[in-house]
C-alpha positions as CSV (number, residue, x, y, z in Angstrom):
1,M,36.1,-148.8,12.4
2,L,38.2,-148.1,15.4
3,T,40.7,-150.9,14.6
4,P,41.5,-152.6,11.2
5,E,40.5,-156.0,12.7
6,P,36.9,-155.8,14.0
7,A,36.9,-159.5,15.0
8,M,39.7,-158.7,17.4
9,L,37.7,-155.8,18.9
10,Y,34.8,-158.0,20.2
11,Q,36.4,-160.8,22.1
12,R,35.3,-162.2,25.5
13,P,36.0,-159.3,27.9
14,P,38.8,-159.9,30.5
15,A,38.2,-159.2,34.2
16,R,39.7,-156.0,35.5
17,A,39.8,-154.8,39.1
18,R,37.9,-151.6,38.3
19,D,35.4,-153.5,36.3
20,L,34.9,-155.9,39.2
21,V,34.0,-153.0,41.5
22,R,31.3,-151.9,39.1
23,H,30.0,-155.4,38.6
24,A,29.9,-156.0,42.3
25,A,27.8,-152.9,42.8
26,S,25.5,-154.2,40.0
27,W,25.3,-157.6,41.7
28,I,24.3,-156.0,45.0
29,R,21.6,-153.9,43.4
30,H,20.1,-156.9,41.7
31,R,20.3,-159.1,44.8
32,V,18.6,-156.5,47.0
33,F,16.3,-154.6,44.6
34,A,15.5,-156.7,41.5
35,A,12.3,-158.7,41.1
36,P,12.9,-162.5,41.9
37,G,13.6,-164.9,39.1
38,G,14.6,-164.1,35.5
39,V,17.8,-164.8,33.5
40,R,21.1,-163.2,34.5
41,S,24.0,-163.2,32.1
42,P,27.6,-164.0,33.2
43,W,28.3,-160.6,31.6
44,P,25.6,-158.4,33.2
45,G,27.1,-155.1,32.0
46,L,26.8,-156.2,28.3
47,T,23.2,-157.4,28.0
48,H,22.0,-154.2,26.4
49,V,24.5,-154.6,23.5
50,P,22.4,-157.0,21.4
51,V,19.3,-154.8,22.1
52,L,21.2,-151.8,20.8
53,L,22.3,-153.7,17.7
54,A,18.7,-154.8,17.1
55,L,17.4,-151.3,17.6
56,G,19.6,-150.1,14.9
57,R,17.7,-152.4,12.5
58,F,14.4,-150.8,13.3
59,I,15.4,-147.1,13.2
60,P,18.3,-145.1,11.7
61,I,20.5,-143.9,14.6
62,T,22.3,-140.7,13.7
63,Q,22.9,-139.1,17.2
64,V,23.0,-140.8,20.6
65,V,23.1,-139.5,24.2
66,E,24.7,-142.2,26.3
67,L,24.2,-141.7,30.0
68,G,27.0,-143.7,31.6
69,S,29.9,-144.7,29.4
70,G,30.7,-148.4,28.7
71,D,33.5,-150.4,27.2
72,W,31.0,-152.0,24.8
73,S,28.1,-149.7,24.3
74,T,30.4,-146.7,23.5
75,R,32.5,-148.9,21.3
76,I,29.7,-150.2,19.2
77,F,28.0,-146.8,18.7
78,L,31.3,-145.5,17.3
79,D,31.8,-148.6,15.1
80,R,30.9,-147.4,11.5
81,D,30.1,-150.9,10.4
82,L,27.4,-151.2,13.1
83,F,26.0,-147.7,13.2
84,P,27.1,-146.3,9.9
85,E,24.8,-143.2,10.1
86,L,26.0,-142.0,13.5
87,T,27.3,-138.4,13.4
88,A,27.6,-137.7,17.1
89,L,27.8,-139.6,20.4
90,H,27.3,-137.5,23.6
91,V,28.4,-139.4,26.7
92,A,27.7,-138.2,30.2
93,E,29.6,-139.9,33.0
94,D,29.6,-139.2,36.7
95,Q,32.7,-141.3,37.5
96,E,36.1,-139.7,36.7
97,Y,37.8,-143.0,36.1
98,W,35.3,-144.2,33.5
99,S,35.3,-140.8,31.7
100,Q,39.1,-140.9,31.4
101,R,39.0,-144.5,30.2
102,C,36.4,-143.7,27.6
103,Q,38.3,-140.5,26.5
104,H,41.6,-142.4,26.3
105,R,40.2,-145.2,24.2
106,Y,37.9,-143.3,21.8
107,G,38.7,-139.6,22.2
108,S,40.4,-139.5,18.8
109,D,37.0,-140.0,17.2
110,P,35.6,-136.5,16.5
111,R,32.0,-137.8,16.9
112,L,32.6,-138.4,20.6
113,Q,31.6,-135.6,23.0
114,M,32.4,-136.5,26.7
115,Q,30.9,-134.7,29.6
116,V,32.0,-135.4,33.2
117,C,29.2,-134.9,35.7
118,P,30.6,-134.9,39.3
119,A,27.3,-133.8,40.7
120,G,25.4,-136.7,39.0
121,V,24.2,-137.3,35.5
122,A,20.7,-136.2,36.4
123,Q,22.0,-132.7,37.0
124,S,23.5,-132.4,33.6
125,L,20.7,-133.5,31.3
126,E,19.6,-130.0,30.3
127,H,23.0,-129.4,28.7
128,L,22.7,-132.5,26.4
129,P,21.0,-132.7,23.0
130,L,18.3,-135.1,24.2
131,R,15.6,-134.0,21.7
132,E,18.0,-133.9,18.8
133,S,19.1,-137.5,19.4
134,S,17.7,-140.7,17.9
135,L,18.3,-142.5,21.2
136,V,18.9,-141.8,24.8
137,L,20.6,-144.7,26.6
138,V,20.3,-144.7,30.5
139,D,23.0,-146.9,32.1
140,D,24.6,-144.5,34.5
141,S,25.6,-144.4,38.2
142,I,26.9,-147.1,40.6
143,S,24.3,-146.2,43.1
144,L,20.6,-147.0,42.8
145,A,19.6,-143.5,43.8
146,G,21.8,-142.0,41.1
147,R,20.1,-144.0,38.3
148,V,16.6,-143.3,39.8
149,A,17.4,-139.6,39.7
150,T,18.4,-139.8,36.1
151,I,15.3,-141.7,35.1
152,R,13.1,-139.2,36.9
153,A,14.8,-136.3,35.2
154,I,14.4,-138.0,31.8
155,G,10.7,-138.4,32.5
156,Q,10.4,-134.7,33.3
157,L,12.2,-133.8,30.0
158,R,10.4,-136.5,27.9
159,S,8.5,-134.0,25.6
160,G,10.2,-134.1,22.3
161,L,12.3,-137.2,23.0
162,R,12.4,-140.0,20.5
163,V,13.6,-143.3,21.9
164,V,14.8,-144.0,25.5
165,A,16.5,-147.3,26.5
166,I,16.9,-148.1,30.2
167,H,19.3,-150.9,31.2
168,D,18.8,-153.0,34.4
169,F,15.1,-152.5,34.2
170,E,14.2,-155.6,36.3
171,I,15.1,-153.4,39.3
172,K,11.7,-152.3,40.6
173,A,12.9,-148.9,41.6
174,Y,13.8,-148.1,38.0
175,A,10.5,-149.2,36.5
176,E,8.6,-147.4,39.2
177,A,10.6,-144.2,38.6
178,A,10.0,-144.4,34.9
179,F,6.3,-144.8,35.4
180,E,5.9,-142.2,38.0
181,A,8.0,-139.7,36.0
182,G,5.6,-139.9,33.0
183,L,7.3,-142.4,30.8
184,G,4.5,-144.9,31.5
185,K,4.9,-148.5,30.5
186,P,7.7,-149.4,28.1
187,H,6.9,-150.5,24.5
188,A,9.2,-153.5,25.0
189,V,11.1,-155.1,27.8
190,I,13.9,-157.4,26.8
191,N,14.0,-160.0,29.7
192,A,15.7,-162.7,27.6
193,L,19.1,-161.2,28.2
194,G,19.2,-160.3,31.9
195,P,19.8,-157.7,33.2
196,A,16.8,-156.4,31.3
197,T,16.5,-153.5,28.9
198,A,13.3,-151.4,28.4
199,L,12.5,-149.4,25.3
200,Y,10.3,-146.4,25.2
201,W,9.0,-144.6,22.2
202,C,8.4,-141.0,23.4
203,A,7.7,-139.4,20.0
204,E,4.3,-139.1,18.5
205,N,5.1,-141.7,15.9
206,P,4.2,-145.3,17.0
207,A,6.9,-147.8,17.7
208,P,7.9,-149.8,14.7
209,T,6.2,-153.1,14.0
210,G,8.2,-155.9,15.5
211,I,9.5,-154.0,18.6
212,A,6.9,-155.7,20.9
213,G,8.3,-159.1,19.8
214,L,11.9,-158.2,20.2
215,D,12.3,-160.1,23.4
216,A,11.2,-163.4,21.7
217,V,13.7,-162.7,18.8
218,L,16.6,-162.2,21.2
219,S,15.5,-165.1,23.3
220,A,15.7,-167.4,20.2
221,C,19.4,-166.2,19.8
222,G,20.1,-166.5,23.5
223,S,22.9,-169.1,23.1
224,I,25.1,-166.4,21.6
225,P,27.3,-164.8,24.2
226,V,26.3,-161.1,24.6
227,W,29.8,-160.0,23.8
228,D,30.0,-161.8,20.4
229,V,29.0,-158.8,18.3
230,Q,29.7,-160.5,14.9
231,A,27.5,-163.5,15.8
232,W,24.7,-161.2,16.9
233,E,25.0,-159.2,13.7
234,C,24.6,-162.4,11.6
235,A,21.6,-163.6,13.7
236,L,19.9,-160.2,13.7
237,E,20.3,-159.9,9.9
238,Q,18.4,-163.1,9.5
239,A,15.8,-162.4,12.2
240,I,15.0,-158.7,11.6
241,G,16.6,-157.8,8.3
242,P,19.0,-155.0,7.2
243,R,19.3,-151.6,8.7
244,P,16.9,-148.9,7.5
245,L,18.1,-146.1,5.2
246,I,17.5,-142.6,6.5
247,A,15.8,-141.6,3.3
248,A,13.5,-144.6,3.5
249,A,12.7,-143.8,7.1
250,G,11.7,-140.2,6.4
251,G,15.0,-138.6,7.4
252,H,14.7,-139.0,11.2
253,G,18.0,-138.3,13.0
């Protein structure tokens, strides 16, 4: 664990000026480019957190490429109680402030590998261990064009990838970019916690049984705040079951 008191780690996030800038950019994207309707959380930057926690109960996650750092996603990946099999977290970030913030908070963890991408995350993908990773999380860029470029680049490099998760998927440009780049239709879209998260199984192995119904599972737990990791862990343990063992899952990394 990153701190001796995990309950203190996952409290309701305070508002910070830099965070508000990022949230404002997200709000504008959704107002202008997202499909009408749908649920939107008071904490839009955290709605993929329960999805990631749930995903860890379907597949063993040993290595992650995180495109776009986050106070919460980066934190939970490095939490040994939540992702006990994780051996490496490769984070690519195009914003200097966020890369410094992530490095300052979690840089003492030897599993974290930070990469700053001033030219954009899409330009740096070939230098990341995409095919060796259990999961590629796409949540980068303040700009719409930056995220679209990343999604298109992921589609071009999709051969050999395992699982790809794309946050803010209700934005039509992201869904269109994924489809046009060859990712096709997602195996699951979690709309219950908006902004939405899409999950793609790129490997030859089929998606695990239950992934298609994950939206309904998380919707049933929708009264839990997205930041309350401990409550989500209890709910997911009951709804999905325990995390898989690597040996039982055939040793996938």
